N, C-alpha and C positions, 0 to 999 in steps of 0.2 A: 525754816528755810534751809538750814544746814543739812538736815536729813533729806530734804527734797533734792538738793544738789548732789548728795552722795548717790542717791538712787538714779538720778539722771546720768551722771558720769559713769556709773556702773553699767547702765543700759547701753550707752554709746560704746563703751569699751567692749562689751560682749558682742555687739553687732560687728564692730571693726575687726575683732580677732577672728570671728567666724568667716568674714569675707576674705581676710588675708590667708587663713589656713586653707580655704577653698581656692586660693589663687585667683580671686575675683575682686580685687580692690577697685574703687572708683577712680578712674584715671582722668586727670585734669588735662585735656588735650590743648587747651588754650595756652598753657605754660610751655608746651612743646612747639608752639607756632612762632615763627620769626617776627610775626606782626605784633605790635604792642596791643595790650588789652584795651579795647575801646569802650568797655562798660564804665559808667560813672554812677556814683551814689553819693548821697548826703548822709554822713555818719557822725555820731557823737562818740568819740573814743577817748581812752585814757592811755597815756604814755607810761612806760615802765622805767623805774629808776635804774641807774647804771649797774648796780650790784645784782639786780634781778636779771637783767639782760645778759650779764656775764655768766651767771649760773646756767641760764638756758643755753647759751652758746656752747658751754662746755659739754652739756649733754648732746647737743646737736652734732658735735664733733664725733662723739661715740657712735651715733646713728649713721652718720655719713661714712664712717669706716666700714660699716656693715652693708649699707645700701647707698652707695655714692650716686646712683642714677636718679635719686629723688630730688625734689625741690625743697631747700631749706631756707627759711626766712633769714635775712640779714638783721643785725641788731636794730638799725634805724627803722625797719619796717614792722618790728614786733609791737603789738598793741593789744589792748582789751577793747572789744566793741561794746560800748555801753548801750548803744541802740542804733540800728539802721533806720534813720528817719525816712529815707527814700532808698530802698535797696538798689544796688548797682544794676544797671541795665544799659543796653546799647543805645536806646533812644532818649535817655534822660537829658533834658535841657532846662537849665534854671536861668532866668533873667537876673540881672543885678538887683532889681527891685524885689523879686521873690527871695533871693538869697539874703538880702538885708532884713526882710521880715522874719525869716527863720532865725537869723542871728539875734535879733532883738528879743523875740519871744523865748527862744531857748536860753538866752543869756539871763533873762529875768528869773526863769525857773531855777537854773543852776545857782544863781546868786543868792537864792533863799534855801539852798540845800547845804547841809553840813558836809565837810570833807568825808570821803569814803575810805574806810580802812580795809585792807586786803591781806590775804594770806594765799600765796601761790605754792601749792604743794601737790606733787604727784603728776604723772604723765600717763595719758591714755591714747588709744588709737581709735579713730572713727573709720568708717568704710573708705574715706577719701583723704584723711589727714591725720596728723599727730597733734595732740592738744596738751598743753599744760593747764591743769585744773586749778580753779581758784574759789575761795570762800570770801564773802564780803559782808560788810555791815548792813543794817536795815535801811540805811540812807539810799542805797542803790535801788532797791525795790520801790521805794516811795518816789524816787526821781523818775523811774520808768513809768509808774502809774500816772504821775502828773503829766508827763510828756504825751502819753497816749490819750489823756482826756482833755488837756488844755489846748494843745495845738489844733486839733480839729475844730474846737470851739472858736478859734480865731481864723478858721477857713484855711488852715495850713495842713495839707494832707499828711498822714503818716502811713507809709507803705512798707512795712517790714516784710522780709521773706517769711518770717515766722516770729511770734512773740518771744523775744529773747528772755530767758530766765538765767542762763548760766553766766559765769564770769571767767571764761577761759581765754587762753592765748593760743591761736593757731600758729604752730611753729614749723610745720612741714606739710607738703602736699605730694600726693602720688602722681608722678608724671609717666611712670613706666611700670610694668609688672615688677613685683619685688623679687629680686633674684635669690635671696636666701630668707624666705619667710620665717622659718623657725628661729634663726639667729636674730632677725629683726624683732620678732615678738619677745624674745628673751631680753633684748636690750630695753624694750619698752617696760617690761615687767620689772627689770632691775631698777628702774626709776619711778616705780609706782608710788613710792612714798617720799621721793626726793623733795627736800625743802628748798624752794627757790627764793623764798624771802617774804618778809612782812614789810608793808609800807602803807603810807597814807597818800591818797591823791588829793592835791589841793586845787586842781583845775582840770578841765577837760578841753579837748580840741574839737571844734566843729569843722569838719573837712568835707570838701568835694574831692573824691579820690577814686582810683580804680579798685578792682576787686581785691588786689593783693597789697594795697597801700604802698605801692612803689611810685606811683605818680600822684602827687597831691597838688591839685590845681588851686585850691583855696583853703586857707586855714586861719581860724581865729581862736584864740585862747580865751576860755570862759572860767573865771575863778569862782570857787565855792564861797558860801557865806563866811564872812569874817576872815577872808584870806585875800591878800592883795598881791600874791605871787603871779 
């Protein structure tokens, strides 16, 4: 899995650097709109410990000095998407009964999964965003496998945008053309091996939220096996 992740991150970074050099980044126009994001999704996500968020914020200050026109995530919004159970969209509506069924089913699966160990190290650029890359223990791959197989068996749909393999943190999105692409890519490269921290996730959050995790309408914490936090 570690080699698969390295190849995936390398491919994403190569694509992103090519697009930025060509001055053709993917612009997120919704972030430029004064209207709040109306998309909602059901997501299982992991929070970052304070020391990791602080390390990421320090790097974001460096990037913002080069490209202040872009969107940088605030510390409370930073997260790792474990799995988009229902990818965010404009027309998503979940009844209280449906949400309760997801909570119960996902909670049982998480409760029989060991805590997940993480190492966040390195920064890359995709065509539309800046990512901090992560390696994780085998528990996460097994958790994702079980969610994809067991939830549909309970007549609970799983509608991911794509089958998630990575363990990254999206830390910035492009809202405008990048004014100094060479300097921006140099800042990304400077942090290509930055160690943002090791930590263990003892619980996950099942949330109904918007695309950027700024508006969380519902949140329940689900502890892993053997952990009552």
